[in-house]
DRENGUVO-934953 format. One line per field, with one value per atom (N, C-alpha, C, O, CB): atom name; x, y, z. Coordinates in nm, 4 decimals, m for minus. Atoms other than C-alpha are relative to their C-alpha. Glycine has a CB too. Example, Ala and Ser with C-alpha at 12.3 -4.5 7.8 and 13.67 -1.06 7.14 Angstrom:
name	[N CA C O CB N CA C O CB] .
xx	[0.0890 1.2300 0.0900 0.1936 m0.0992 m0.0820 1.3670 m0.0770 m0.0261 0.0414] .
yy	[m0.1190 m0.4500 0.1200 0.1181 0.0027 m0.1190 m0.1060 0.1090 0.2198 0.0462] .
zz	[0.0000 0.7800 0.0000 0.0665 0.1246 m0.0060 0.7140 0.0730 0.0899 m0.1415] .
//
This chain:
name	[N CA C O CB N CA C O CB N CA C O CB N CA C O CB N CA C O CB N CA C O CB N CA C O CB N CA C O CB N CA C O CB N CA C O CB N CA C O CB N CA C O CB N CA C O CB N CA C O CB N CA C O CB N CA C O CB N CA C O CB N CA C O CB N CA C O CB N CA C O CB N CA C O CB N CA C O CB N CA C O CB N CA C O CB N CA C O CB N CA C O CB N CA C O CB N CA C O CB N CA C O CB N CA C O CB N CA C O CB N CA C O CB N CA C O CB N CA C O CB N CA C O CB N CA C O CB N CA C O CB N CA C O CB N CA C O CB N CA C O CB N CA C O CB N CA C O CB N CA C O CB N CA C O CB N CA C O CB N CA C O CB N CA C O CB N CA C O CB N CA C O CB N CA C O CB N CA C O CB N CA C O CB N CA C O CB N CA C O CB N CA C O CB N CA C O CB N CA C O CB N CA C O CB N CA C O CB N CA C O CB N CA C O CB N CA C O CB N CA C O CB N CA C O CB N CA C O CB] .
xx	[0.0390 m2.1820 m0.1480 m0.2310 0.0264 0.1409 m2.5048 m0.0841 m0.0334 m0.0105 0.0927 m2.8112 0.0025 0.0267 m0.1435 0.0064 m2.8403 m0.1339 m0.2366 0.0204 0.1239 m3.0963 m0.0591 0.0126 0.0248 0.0732 m3.3593 m0.0211 m0.0575 m0.1364 0.0288 m3.3865 m0.1517 m0.2172 0.0674 0.1452 m3.7391 m0.0662 m0.1782 m0.0354 0.0562 m3.7938 m0.0104 m0.1111 0.0872 0.0009 m3.7003 m0.1031 m0.1654 0.1393 0.0954 m3.9166 m0.1431 m0.2250 0.0098 0.1331 m4.2226 m0.0209 m0.1348 m0.0232 0.0117 m4.1474 0.0138 m0.0430 0.1026 m0.0264 m4.0329 m0.0566 m0.0666 0.1491 0.0367 m4.1634 0.0540 0.0679 m0.1553 m0.0574 m4.0218 m0.1106 m0.2188 0.0852 0.0901 m4.1946 0.0418 0.1430 0.0020 m0.0322 m4.1952 0.1302 0.1973 m0.1105 m0.1231 m3.9058 0.1210 0.2303 m0.0185 m0.1133 m3.6891 0.0215 0.1203 0.1233 m0.0113 m3.7462 m0.0607 m0.1374 m0.0707 0.0529 m3.8242 m0.1102 m0.0921 0.1118 0.1154 m4.1638 m0.0004 0.0404 m0.1321 0.0108 m4.2217 m0.1214 m0.1729 0.1285 0.1088 m4.4977 0.0595 0.1710 m0.0862 m0.0477 m4.4637 m0.0253 m0.1213 m0.0681 0.0127 m4.4149 m0.0974 m0.1189 0.1370 0.0836 m4.6551 m0.1488 m0.2251 0.0339 0.1427 m4.9920 m0.0534 m0.1624 m0.0266 0.0416 m5.0140 m0.0843 m0.1874 0.1213 0.0719 m5.1274 0.0180 0.0919 0.0495 0.0058 m5.1842 m0.0458 0.0201 0.1401 0.0506 m5.3949 m0.0974 m0.1321 m0.0671 0.1011 m5.6382 0.0553 m0.0177 m0.0534 m0.0563 m5.4004 0.0518 0.0904 0.1123 m0.0457 m5.3019 m0.1186 m0.2296 0.0687 0.1081 m5.5019 m0.0382 0.0370 0.0425 0.0480 m5.7043 0.0936 0.1177 m0.1434 m0.0915 m5.4663 0.1287 0.1818 0.0320 m0.1219 m5.1657 m0.0224 0.0595 0.0455 0.0316 m5.3301 m0.0212 0.0166 m0.1239 0.0232 m5.4345 0.1320 0.1493 m0.0893 m0.1309 m5.0779 0.0838 0.1688 0.0757 m0.0735 m4.9433 m0.0480 0.0220 m0.0134 0.0525 m5.1621 0.0789 0.0978 m0.1468 m0.0678 m4.9695 0.1384 0.2067 0.0122 m0.1332 m4.6564 0.1085 0.0892 0.0162 m0.1150 m4.3182 0.1068 0.0918 0.0556 m0.1138 m3.9895 0.1127 0.1256 0.0457 m0.1169 m3.6784 0.0983 0.1210 0.0661 m0.0923 m3.4297 0.1240 0.1643 0.0386 m0.1156 m3.1297 0.1179 0.1990 0.0427 m0.1098 m2.8921 m0.0150 0.0837 0.0070 0.0251 m3.0554 m0.0310 m0.0517 m0.1134 0.0387 m3.1286 0.0981 0.0561 m0.0091 m0.1012 m2.7996 m0.0150 m0.0091 0.1414 0.0140 m2.8479 m0.1296 m0.1319 0.0045 0.1298 m3.2152 0.0010 m0.0538 m0.1114 m0.0060 m3.1472 0.0888 0.0661 0.0518 m0.0873 m2.8711 m0.0778 m0.0483 0.1219 0.0818 m3.1292 m0.1030 m0.1573 m0.0706 0.0996 m3.3591 0.0677 0.0460 m0.1190 m0.0787 m3.1317 m0.0809 m0.0344 0.0966 0.0786 m3.4115 m0.1216 m0.2060 m0.0450 0.1144 m3.6567 0.0169 m0.0691 m0.0163] .
yy	[0.1359 7.5416 m0.0009 0.0565 m0.0980 0.0020 7.4738 m0.0917 m0.1781 m0.0453 0.0854 7.3195 m0.1408 m0.1590 0.0579 0.1390 6.9404 m0.0234 0.0282 m0.0993 0.0327 6.8065 m0.1290 m0.2253 m0.0135 0.1195 6.5580 m0.0879 m0.0387 0.0368 0.0941 6.2473 m0.0125 m0.0605 m0.1402 m0.0086 6.2867 m0.1387 m0.1531 0.0739 0.1359 5.9111 m0.0518 m0.1118 m0.0962 0.0444 5.8383 0.0777 0.0231 0.0160 m0.0850 6.1283 m0.0512 m0.0383 0.1455 0.0534 5.9658 m0.1364 m0.1754 m0.0114 0.1369 5.6201 m0.0138 m0.1056 m0.0846 0.0109 5.6850 0.1185 0.2287 m0.0117 m0.1104 5.8907 m0.0311 m0.1473 0.0219 0.0150 5.9496 m0.0207 0.0368 0.1233 0.0134 5.8339 0.1026 0.1707 m0.1458 m0.0946 6.0423 m0.0317 0.0579 0.0041 0.0413 5.8408 m0.0019 m0.0393 m0.1370 m0.0090 5.8878 m0.1229 m0.1299 0.0260 0.1176 5.5505 0.0335 0.1289 m0.1244 m0.0218 5.5256 m0.1004 m0.2210 m0.0105 0.0816 5.3943 m0.0218 0.0659 0.0660 0.0295 5.2246 m0.0876 m0.1496 m0.0690 0.0901 5.0415 m0.1352 m0.1414 0.0598 0.1339 4.6660 m0.0303 0.0188 m0.1055 0.0385 4.5163 m0.1157 m0.1916 m0.0380 0.1161 4.2709 0.0247 m0.0715 m0.1088 m0.0285 4.4486 0.0690 0.1261 0.0874 m0.0707 4.5845 m0.0863 m0.0413 0.0500 0.0855 4.2910 m0.1459 m0.1782 0.0242 0.1449 3.9114 m0.0210 m0.0891 m0.0681 0.0077 3.9430 m0.1157 m0.1480 0.1298 0.1049 3.6594 m0.1233 m0.1898 m0.0389 0.1200 3.3850 0.0247 m0.0697 m0.0537 m0.0313 3.5667 m0.0047 0.0369 0.1392 0.0134 3.4974 0.1377 0.2344 m0.0950 m0.1256 3.7670 0.0454 0.1650 m0.0167 m0.0342 3.7510 0.0613 0.1561 m0.1243 m0.0533 3.8107 0.1424 0.2305 m0.0883 m0.1338 4.1097 0.0996 0.2163 m0.0048 m0.0863 4.2491 0.0404 0.1555 m0.0713 m0.0299 4.2241 0.0908 0.1647 m0.1287 m0.0872 4.3976 0.1453 0.2365 m0.0508 m0.1364 4.7005 0.0789 0.1997 m0.0039 m0.0675 4.7781 0.0480 m0.0220 m0.0940 m0.0473 4.9921 m0.0811 m0.1337 0.1483 0.0685 4.8334 0.1019 0.2209 m0.1067 m0.0858 4.9737 m0.0326 m0.1462 m0.0176 0.0222 5.0185 m0.0863 m0.0633 0.1358 0.0924 4.7406 0.0724 0.1739 m0.1108 m0.0652 4.8260 0.0117 0.1035 m0.0762 m0.0050 4.7500 0.1163 0.1606 m0.1306 m0.1057 5.0225 0.1362 0.2330 m0.0403 m0.1257 5.2933 0.1119 0.2240 m0.0189 m0.1034 5.4802 0.0601 0.1819 m0.0580 m0.0468 5.5021 0.0776 0.1792 m0.1185 m0.0666 5.5989 0.1366 0.2322 m0.0866 m0.1287 5.8753 0.1001 0.2209 m0.0196 m0.0863 6.0117 0.0631 0.1749 m0.0803 m0.0519 6.0539 0.1016 0.1779 m0.1146 m0.0905 6.2470 0.0891 0.0699 m0.0803 m0.0746 6.5071 0.0870 0.1167 0.0849 m0.0920 6.7279 m0.0657 0.0026 0.1170 0.0714 6.4578 m0.0131 m0.0701 m0.1394] .
zz	[0.0353 0.1541 m0.0400 0.0304 0.1187 0.0432 m0.0416 0.0883 0.1600 m0.1465 m0.0737 0.1119 m0.0583 m0.1776 m0.0040 0.0456 0.0930 m0.0674 m0.0235 0.1181 0.0697 m0.1506 0.0561 0.0832 m0.1517 m0.0410 m0.0368 m0.1223 m0.2292 0.0665 0.1077 m0.2515 m0.0111 0.0814 0.0258 0.0140 m0.3897 0.0009 0.0499 m0.1292 m0.0006 m0.4417 0.1435 0.1812 m0.0859 m0.1392 m0.0791 0.0809 0.1719 0.0624 m0.0721 0.0405 m0.0167 0.0743 m0.0495 0.0258 m0.1181 0.0665 0.0924 m0.1499 m0.0493 0.0253 0.1512 0.2102 m0.0656 m0.1429 0.3822 0.0754 0.0214 0.0257 m0.0886 0.6722 0.1385 0.1768 0.0035 m0.1333 1.0181 0.1037 0.0924 0.0361 m0.1130 1.3346 0.1050 0.0881 0.0580 m0.1055 1.6500 0.0704 0.1216 0.0996 m0.0685 1.7918 m0.0924 m0.0498 0.0613 0.0921 1.4805 m0.0864 m0.1595 0.0767 0.0867 1.3140 m0.1358 m0.1494 0.0636 0.1342 0.9438 m0.0296 m0.0127 m0.1052 0.0354 0.8347 m0.1498 m0.2259 0.0465 0.1428 0.4989 m0.0237 0.0694 m0.0530 0.0363 0.3151 m0.0398 m0.0916 m0.1161 0.0339 0.2654 m0.1471 m0.2064 0.0883 0.1404 m0.0793 m0.0142 0.0804 m0.0589 0.0297 m0.2419 0.0077 0.0162 0.0917 m0.0114 m0.2254 m0.1263 m0.1223 0.1232 0.1211 m0.5834 m0.0935 m0.1434 m0.0740 0.0953 m0.7955 0.0384 0.1314 m0.1450 m0.0287 m0.8017 0.1448 0.2233 m0.0241 m0.1366 m0.4877 0.0198 0.1334 0.0371 m0.0129 m0.5643 0.0708 0.1443 m0.1373 m0.0621 m0.4520 0.1419 0.2108 m0.0859 m0.1348 m0.1312 0.0965 0.0636 0.0039 m0.0985 0.1822 0.0553 0.0430 0.1158 m0.0594 0.3569 0.1110 0.1276 0.0550 m0.1095 0.6534 m0.0534 0.0044 0.0840 0.0608 0.4286 m0.0475 m0.0214 m0.1170 0.0508 0.2608 0.1128 0.1020 m0.0881 m0.1167 0.5977 0.0641 0.1043 0.1035 m0.0589 0.7302 m0.0890 m0.0392 0.0270 0.0909 0.4204 0.0084 m0.0356 m0.1430 m0.0159 0.5007 0.1027 0.0885 0.0405 m0.1099 0.8166 m0.0449 m0.1196 0.1222 0.0383 0.7781 0.0687 0.1783 0.0341 m0.0576 0.8377 0.0346 0.0070 m0.0970 m0.0312 0.9642 m0.0957 m0.1415 0.1475 0.0848 0.7536 0.0781 0.1969 m0.0443 m0.0631 0.8281 0.0493 m0.0076 m0.0966 m0.0613 1.0449 m0.0960 m0.0838 0.1238 0.0977 0.7555 m0.0971 m0.1560 m0.0778 0.0986 0.5421 0.0613 m0.0118 m0.0882 m0.0650 0.7997 m0.0323 m0.0612 0.1515 0.0231 0.7489 m0.1393 m0.1556 0.0179 0.1385 0.3711 m0.0185 m0.0879 m0.0976 0.0140 0.4003 0.0670 0.0121 0.0593 m0.0695 0.6545 m0.0744 m0.0671 0.1428 0.0782 0.4311 m0.1173 m0.1595 m0.0524 0.1105 0.1525 0.0479 m0.0320 m0.0714 m0.0569 0.3898 0.1051 0.2247 0.0629 m0.0975 0.5498 0.0948 0.2049 m0.0709 m0.0826 0.6875 0.0641 0.1220 m0.0831 m0.0591 0.8006 0.1502 0.2173 m0.0634] .
//
């Protein structure tokens, strides 16, 4: 049986935590930042977790993570 391939797009977007959860960056911090408050921009800096509905699919794309 051949080795499983890692999805390269998912590999760039997600990383595993020590406890096995998937970390991701939050959307909405690329452009049109002038109308967003400082608090909103600050909260977008912090990493988020992948939602429970998408964990199975995301882990399937990262077989060796």
